[in-house]
C-alpha positions as CSV (number, residue, x, y, z in Angstrom):
1,M,103.8,114.3,108.7
2,T,100.5,113.9,108.5
3,G,98.1,117.4,108.6
4,P,94.5,117.4,109.7
5,L,92.0,115.0,107.9
6,L,88.2,115.4,107.5
7,I,87.4,112.2,109.0
8,Q,83.9,110.6,111.0
9,Y,83.2,109.0,113.9
10,V,80.9,107.4,116.9
11,V,80.8,108.6,120.5
12,E,79.0,105.3,123.6
13,D,75.3,105.2,123.3
14,D,75.1,106.6,119.4
15,D,75.5,105.3,116.3
16,D,75.4,108.1,113.7
17,P,78.4,108.8,112.2
18,R,79.5,112.7,112.9
19,A,82.2,115.1,110.9
20,G,84.7,115.9,112.5
21,L,88.9,116.7,112.1
22,L,91.3,114.4,113.5
23,V,94.0,116.7,114.5
24,G,97.1,114.3,115.6
25,D,95.4,111.6,117.6
26,T,92.8,114.0,118.9
27,V,89.5,114.3,117.1
28,R,88.0,117.5,117.0
29,A,84.4,118.9,116.3
30,L,83.9,120.7,113.4
31,P,82.6,124.5,114.1
32,A,78.9,125.2,115.3
33,G,77.0,125.1,111.6
34,W,79.0,123.5,109.7
35,P,77.7,119.6,108.0
36,S,77.0,116.8,110.0
37,T,78.3,114.5,107.8
38,A,81.4,114.7,106.0
39,L,79.3,114.4,102.6
40,G,78.0,117.4,103.6
41,V,80.9,119.3,103.9
42,L,81.9,117.9,100.7
43,E,79.2,118.7,98.9
44,R,80.1,122.0,99.3
45,W,83.4,121.6,99.1
46,E,84.7,125.4,97.4
47,E,83.9,127.0,101.1
48,Y,83.9,125.0,103.2
49,S,88.0,123.8,101.7
50,S,88.8,127.6,101.7
51,A,88.0,128.0,106.0
52,L,90.1,124.3,106.4
53,Q,93.1,126.6,105.2
54,T,92.6,128.9,107.8
55,L,91.2,127.2,110.3
56,D,92.6,127.4,113.5
57,A,92.1,123.5,114.3
58,D,93.9,122.6,117.8
59,G,91.5,125.3,118.6
60,L,88.3,123.6,118.3
61,D,86.7,121.4,120.8
62,A,88.0,118.2,121.4
63,V,85.2,114.9,121.8
64,Q,85.6,112.6,124.9
65,G,85.0,108.7,123.8
66,A,85.0,108.7,119.9
67,T,86.3,106.2,117.9
68,L,87.1,106.3,114.1
69,T,84.3,105.2,111.5
70,T,84.2,105.4,107.9
71,P,84.8,108.7,106.2
72,I,82.0,108.9,103.9
73,T,78.8,107.5,104.1
74,F,78.5,107.3,101.5
75,P,79.9,108.2,98.1
76,S,77.3,107.8,95.3
77,K,80.4,105.7,93.0
78,V,83.4,103.8,94.1
79,L,84.9,103.8,90.7
80,C,88.1,101.4,91.0
81,A,91.8,101.6,87.8
82,G,93.2,99.0,87.4
83,A,96.1,97.7,86.2
84,N,97.8,101.2,86.9
85,Y,101.0,100.6,88.3
86,F,104.1,99.3,86.2
87,S,105.6,97.1,89.5
88,H,102.4,95.6,89.3
89,T,101.6,94.6,85.3
90,D,105.2,94.1,85.3
91,E,105.0,90.7,88.4
92,M,101.5,89.8,86.7
93,G,103.1,89.1,83.0
94,T,100.6,91.5,81.7
95,E,101.9,94.0,78.2
96,R,103.1,96.8,79.2
97,P,100.1,99.7,79.8
98,D,99.9,102.9,77.6
99,P,100.5,106.0,79.4
100,N,98.2,107.4,77.0
101,A,95.8,105.2,77.2
102,A,92.1,105.6,78.5
103,P,92.2,104.0,82.0
104,F,90.1,101.0,82.5
105,F,87.9,100.7,85.7
106,F,85.9,98.9,87.6
107,L,83.3,99.6,90.1
108,K,82.8,98.7,93.1
109,P,79.0,99.4,95.5
110,P,79.6,101.9,97.8
111,T,77.5,101.0,101.0
112,T,78.8,97.7,101.8
113,T,81.8,97.4,100.7
114,I,83.0,100.5,101.9
115,V,84.1,100.1,105.8
116,G,86.1,102.0,108.3
117,P,90.3,102.4,108.7
118,D,89.8,99.6,111.5
119,A,87.0,96.8,110.0
120,V,87.0,93.3,110.4
121,V,86.4,92.0,107.1
122,P,85.0,88.8,106.1
123,L,86.5,86.6,104.1
124,P,84.7,85.2,101.2
125,S,82.4,82.0,101.3
126,G,83.4,79.4,99.1
127,E,85.8,76.8,98.7
128,D,89.0,78.4,97.8
129,P,88.2,82.6,98.0
130,R,91.8,83.4,97.7
131,Y,91.2,86.9,99.0
132,D,94.3,89.7,98.0
133,W,95.6,92.6,99.0
134,E,96.0,95.7,97.2
135,G,96.6,99.1,99.1
136,E,95.9,102.1,96.8
137,L,95.8,105.2,96.8
138,A,92.2,106.6,96.8
139,V,91.2,109.8,95.0
140,V,87.9,111.6,96.4
141,I,86.0,114.6,94.3
142,G,84.9,117.3,96.1
143,R,83.3,119.2,92.8
144,R,80.4,117.7,90.0
145,A,82.6,117.3,86.9
146,R,82.3,115.8,83.2
147,H,84.3,116.0,80.4
148,V,87.3,117.9,82.5
149,S,90.5,117.9,80.7
150,R,93.5,116.5,82.7
151,E,94.5,119.8,82.6
152,Q,91.0,121.3,84.7
153,A,91.6,117.6,86.7
154,R,93.2,118.2,89.5
155,S,91.2,121.2,91.0
156,Y,87.5,119.1,91.1
157,V,90.0,117.0,93.5
158,A,88.8,117.5,97.5
159,G,91.6,115.0,98.9
160,Y,92.8,111.9,99.0
161,L,92.4,108.5,101.4
162,V,94.1,105.4,102.1
163,A,92.5,102.2,100.8
164,D,92.9,98.2,100.3
165,D,91.0,96.6,96.8
166,L,90.4,93.9,98.9
167,S,89.9,90.9,95.3
168,A,88.6,87.4,95.3
169,R,90.9,85.5,93.2
170,G,89.8,82.7,93.7
171,L,85.8,83.6,92.1
172,F,87.1,85.8,88.9
173,A,87.0,83.2,86.4
174,R,84.0,81.5,85.5
175,P,84.8,77.9,83.2
176,N,81.6,76.9,81.9
177,A,80.4,80.4,80.9
178,V,78.0,80.5,78.0
179,F,80.0,83.5,75.7
180,P,84.1,84.9,76.4
181,P,82.7,88.1,78.2
182,F,81.4,86.6,80.1
183,A,84.3,84.5,81.1
184,Y,85.1,86.8,84.1
185,D,83.3,87.7,86.9
186,W,84.1,91.3,88.2
187,L,81.4,91.2,90.9
188,A,82.3,87.9,92.5
189,H,85.7,89.2,93.3
190,K,86.0,93.0,93.9
191,A,82.5,93.4,95.7
192,Q,82.4,90.8,98.4
193,D,81.2,93.0,101.7
194,G,83.7,94.7,103.0
195,S,86.6,94.9,100.4
196,C,87.1,98.3,100.3
197,P,88.4,99.6,103.8
198,I,89.2,103.8,103.5
199,G,90.2,106.0,106.0
200,P,91.0,107.0,108.2
201,G,89.9,110.1,107.2
202,I,90.0,112.0,103.8
203,A,94.0,114.9,103.8
204,P,92.9,117.6,102.3
205,A,94.1,117.4,98.3
206,F,95.4,121.7,99.4
207,S,97.7,120.1,101.8
208,L,99.8,117.7,100.1
209,P,100.4,119.0,96.0
210,D,103.1,116.7,95.6
211,I,100.9,113.5,96.9
212,E,102.8,111.3,93.7
213,S,106.4,111.7,95.6
214,K,104.7,110.2,98.4
215,R,105.2,106.6,99.5
216,L,102.7,103.9,100.0
217,T,103.0,100.4,102.5
218,L,101.3,97.8,102.9
219,S,102.0,94.1,105.7
220,V,100.4,91.8,106.6
221,N,100.8,90.6,110.1
222,G,103.7,93.3,110.0
223,E,105.4,91.3,106.9
224,P,105.7,93.7,104.4
225,K,104.6,92.7,101.2
226,Q,104.0,96.5,98.9
227,D,106.7,99.9,98.9
228,T,106.2,101.9,96.1
229,L,106.3,105.2,95.1
230,L,103.3,106.5,93.7
231,E,105.0,108.3,90.9
232,D,105.2,105.2,89.2
233,L,101.2,105.3,88.7
234,V,101.1,104.6,84.7
235,I,98.2,107.1,84.3
236,G,98.0,110.0,87.4
237,I,95.8,111.4,89.2
238,D,94.7,114.1,86.5
239,G,94.5,111.2,84.0
240,L,92.2,109.2,86.2
241,V,89.8,111.4,87.0
242,A,89.7,113.6,82.9
243,G,89.4,110.1,82.0
244,A,85.8,108.5,84.7
245,S,84.6,112.0,84.2
246,D,84.3,111.2,80.0
247,L,82.6,108.2,81.0
248,M,80.0,109.3,83.8
249,T,79.7,112.7,86.2
250,L,81.2,112.6,88.9
251,E,79.5,114.3,92.0
252,P,81.2,115.5,95.6
253,G,82.2,112.0,98.0
254,D,82.5,110.0,94.9
255,I,86.3,107.4,95.1
256,I,88.9,106.7,92.7
257,L,91.0,103.7,94.2
258,T,94.2,105.1,91.3
259,G,95.3,101.1,91.2
260,T,98.2,99.2,93.6
261,P,101.5,98.6,92.9
262,A,103.6,94.8,93.0
263,G,103.9,93.2,95.5
264,V,100.3,91.7,95.4
265,G,99.9,87.7,96.9
266,M,98.6,86.4,93.5
267,P,102.3,85.9,92.2
268,K,103.4,83.7,94.8
269,N,100.2,81.7,95.9
270,T,99.2,84.2,98.8
271,F,97.3,84.7,100.1
272,L,94.6,86.0,103.5
273,A,93.3,83.8,106.3
274,V,91.0,84.0,109.1
275,G,92.8,85.9,112.1
276,D,94.9,88.2,109.2
277,R,96.3,91.9,109.9
278,V,96.4,93.7,106.8
279,E,97.8,97.3,107.7
280,V,97.7,100.0,104.7
281,A,100.0,103.8,104.9
282,I,100.7,106.5,102.5
283,E,102.9,109.4,103.6
284,G,100.9,112.6,104.1
285,V,97.8,110.8,104.2
286,G,97.6,108.3,107.2
287,R,97.1,104.1,108.0
288,I,94.2,102.0,108.7
289,S,94.2,98.6,109.4
290,H,91.7,95.4,109.0
291,V,91.3,92.1,110.4
292,I,90.1,88.9,107.9
293,G,87.3,88.0,110.1
294,D,85.2,84.2,109.5
295,P,82.8,83.5,107.0
296,A,80.6,82.1,108.3
297,G,80.5,85.5,111.3
298,P,78.4,88.7,111.3
299,A,79.3,91.1,107.6
300,A,81.3,93.8,107.7
301,S,79.2,97.5,109.1
302,S,78.9,100.1,107.5
303,A,80.7,101.8,110.4
304,G,84.0,100.1,110.4
305,T,83.8,97.7,112.5
306,T,81.3,93.7,113.5
307,S,80.5,95.9,116.7
308,R,81.6,98.7,118.5
309,Q,83.2,96.5,121.0
310,E,85.8,94.3,118.9
311,A,86.5,98.4,117.4
312,R,90.0,100.1,119.3
313,P,89.4,103.2,120.6
314,Q,91.3,105.2,118.1
315,A,93.5,104.3,115.0
316,T,96.3,106.0,114.2
317,T,97.2,108.4,111.5
318,G,101.4,108.0,111.5
319,D,103.3,107.2,107.8
320,E,105.8,104.6,109.5
321,P,104.6,101.5,107.3
322,T,104.0,99.2,110.1
323,D,103.4,99.5,114.0
324,P,106.1,97.2,115.6
325,A,103.1,96.1,118.1
326,L,100.3,94.5,116.0
327,K,102.4,92.7,114.6
328,G,100.8,89.6,114.5
329,D,98.6,90.8,116.2
330,T,94.7,89.2,115.5
331,P,92.1,89.3,117.4
């Protein structure tokens, strides 16, 4: 079961995101005097997390005609952990990773890669982008953190999101690199517009003390692709937060994608095409869905859809891995 989520929404004739709560399938306005954005809430997380724990969410005003949008606009950083599931490293044929080693991170530019829970994401341009899915748990930071220990790390976590680290495998290698360190293009591989769908909202960490016991699933056009317990992480949430804080200062709203399990397309040479629908779900956090659009079409919008008209009226937040009504559904 998914509890209340801190979300952002838009209403008709007003594209400015507003913070609210998703309670079941109902968008509810925050109490008077609260920040107008999710980032504003996160910047004062210690204060508002306490208030959320005693808030009567069902008693808040329902917002009519609300559409879920990008849940955080925008974090200062999106860090992504690589090779962080044992099952994924096994399927990719890499060496068995050391859980005591420092985590490997790369970055995504927040304002152009982050999209919301019902986005249309353009296929990258190029002859053979080999666009791949990577369902992931995302950690949202709630306190400024620098050089924190693993024992301290969880107290800096505000909550969790569902994410997909879309990856252009065909653009990764650079065969004519001038020097070995330049043989791989992480920017082209990981920073395509719309390549970081997240949502549906922030599930507060206080409501999920057992997050690593939850299940993550991903399907493409209704066909299951990934299915794992989060406990298969090589370096857990505490280690990732601590490791990231040793590299740079983490700020409220920053997002850390924790890595993907087995089931990506690359080992089977199966990749996304225009019209494919990807759904990612995590128990207790919710579900996101995105459709791959034409590379010649408009870029994915920061609000999470190419246009308001193409958005479904409400993002679903159930914990089941797929919605039968969406199997094979394309726009």
